[in-house]
Each structure stands twice: as structure tokens, then as C-alpha cells.
C-alpha positions, -999 to +999 in steps of 0.1 A: +509+352-133+476+344-150+444+365-148+414+349-131+394+327-154+366+342-175+339+325-153+353+342-122+355+376-139+319+371-152+307+363-117+325+394-102+311+417-129+276+404-127+276+409-089+289+444-094+261+451-118+236+436-093+226+409-119+220+373-111+224+362-147+232+376-181+202+393-198+189+377-230+188+403-257+184+402-294+214+412-315+194+434-339+205+470-338+231+463-311+260+473-334+245+508-341+236+513-305+271+503-293+287+527-318+265+556-307+272+550-271+310+546-276+311+579-294+290+597-268+309+583-238+343+589-253+336+625-257+320+631-224+339+609-200+372+617-183+389+593-161+372+594-127+397+599-099+401+568-078+398+567-040+432+562-026+432+544+008+469+547+016+495+574+007+517+567-023+548+563-001+533+534+019+535+511-011+558+481-007+577+464-035+565+431-022+529+440-033+523+435-070+495+446-093+486+419-119+466+434-148+449+419-178+428+433-206+394+416-206+373+420-238+335+419-234+334+397-266+357+371-249+332+369-220+304+363-246+286+394-235+286+414-268+249+405-271+239+427-241+268+449-231+269+481-251+298+498-234+327+493-226+342+469-252+370+460-227+381+466-192+414+463-173+410+437-146+435+441-118+444+416-090+466+424-060+491+398-050+523+394-032+552+395-056+570+364-043+552+332-048+563+319-015+566+351+004+556+349+041+565+386+048+535+403+065+537+433+042+534+410+012+504+392+028+486+425+034+486+434-003+452+448-012+435+474-035+443+510-026+428+528-056+397+521-077+383+534-109+346+538-115+338+523-149+305+530-166+287+500-180+258+504-205+238+473-212+204+460-223+183+442-197+158+414-203+132+439-212+154+456-238+157+487-216+190+505-217+207+505-183+236+526-172+255+512-142+289+518-126+314+492-116+343+498-092+375+482-105+408+480-088+435+503-102+464+502-078+476+479-050+496+484-018+499+478+019+490+498+050+522+498+071+503+488+102+481+463+085+477+427+098+477+399+073+451+402+046+438+379+018+457+392-012+429+384-037+401+405-021+379+422-046+347+438-034+321+447-060+305+480-054 
């Protein structure tokens, strides 16, 4: 399986950050600022516990988690995003390409991670925002059919 295209990932992340477009920021001093924030956040952040919607034993093998590493530089955002340098982007999908099983069709996010984003806005102000990213996928045993690619920005 292939991860969503960069344009779709950009759109999802911008919506999650409540931005309509990418801020326009000068590159001067961004490298030093990025290094300072990386060091600071690495030492102070621990993985935030995700919010599990369904118990572990309700997971079905017909529901698969597709993960890909997305680098901020590959999105062309290194000019304004200070932290993180990359994220793990997860999509929930049915495992079989032609599966019609209801449990495969209900495949959806069950656990999210809250990821801090530090970026410069159009006024060169430093902004700290959080983005909810999918971590795990599964099905609720009583769930009706559900779009397997649902990702709701928080």
C-alpha cells in the first residue's frame, strides 16, 4: 500500500493546525531555532498516552494499519516548521483489497498520539500547537460499515 500523497498529507496537517495556508517565513536563524527546540522537546517530552476507543482484544486481523514516515522537508515545510522533523502518518484500511467483510469495512482509528508542532507564523511569532495523529486501528465488534480512511483533525 502507498501512503497518501504529500498534497493530501499537507492538507490534513494544515487543517489540524488551523491554518488555511503555509506561513511565509524567512529562513534566517531557523536552523539554530530548530536545534534549540529539538533539544528542549526531546528532553521534556515523553510519549503522550493515546486515547483507546476499543479494548485491545476487539481488534480484527482484517483491519490493517498502514504507516509511513513523512519528513517535514519532503513536504517543503522546513522554512516554517521548527519541530518535529518527521511524523509517522497512519491510515486504517481493510487488509484485503477486495474484502467485503463488515469487520474489514469498519476499520478505523482506535488510538491517537498527540504530537506537538512548533512553527513560525506569518508574523514570525513562534506557535506551539498539537496535532492528533492516528497510532492504532481496529474495529468495534458491533460497528456498522465505516469508511476505512477516516482521519479527523483535532
